[in-house]
N, C-alpha and C positions, 0 to 999 in steps of 0.2 A: 356477950362484957358490954354491955349500955355504954358505961362511963368509960370503960378503957381501965379499970383500974382492978382487974382479976376477980370481979364479984359473979361473972356470969355462971351458967347453969353448967353442971358437973358432965363430964365426959364429952364437953364439946371443946376443941380449940385445937392449939399445935399440938402436937406428938401423940395425939389418939387417932381413930378409927384404921383403916388399913391400909395405910401408904406402903411408901416403899419401908426396907428397914428388916424384912422377914428373914427370919434363920434356915428358909429352906434354901435344898441345893441348886445353887446358879448353872447357868450354862458353861457346860466345860468342864464339871466336875463330879462326874459320874465316876464308874468305875475303874474306866482305861484312864491312863495316866499319860495319853500320848506316844507323839515317836521318839522324844528326848529322854535323859533321864540314863539310870543305871539300874542294875539289877545286880540285887546285894545276897550275899550267901550268911543265912541264917547262923550255921556253923561258924563258920571261921572271920565272917564279915568283909570277903574280898568283895571288889567291886568292879563289872564289868559294864561296859557301855552297852544299853540296848538297843538291840537289832530291831528297827520297825519290821511290823508283820510277824515277829514273833514273840509268844508269850515268856515273859522270864520263866515260870515255871515247868517250862519246857526242855528248860537250859540246866545244865551239871555246872557247877563249879570246876574251874580248872585246878584248884589247889586242890580241894579235898573230895570233889564229887559228888557233894548236895545238892538238891533241887535249888534252886535259887529264887527270891522272892523279889518283887518291885523295889524300889527303894527311893 
């Protein structure tokens, strides 16, 4: 933009290129959901506090006995 009036070459300027703002998986957003949160029963909706180090799908619902999922 030699004159600052927006008539510069196409594809060059703010908002183009490979800067920040991508939509890839960021840090800390992988498959593990971290130590806090709940395990949820897909059958009855019961919520159980997640126990660190214990995958939710290895736990059974205290109400109906179904396998829990991470919620």
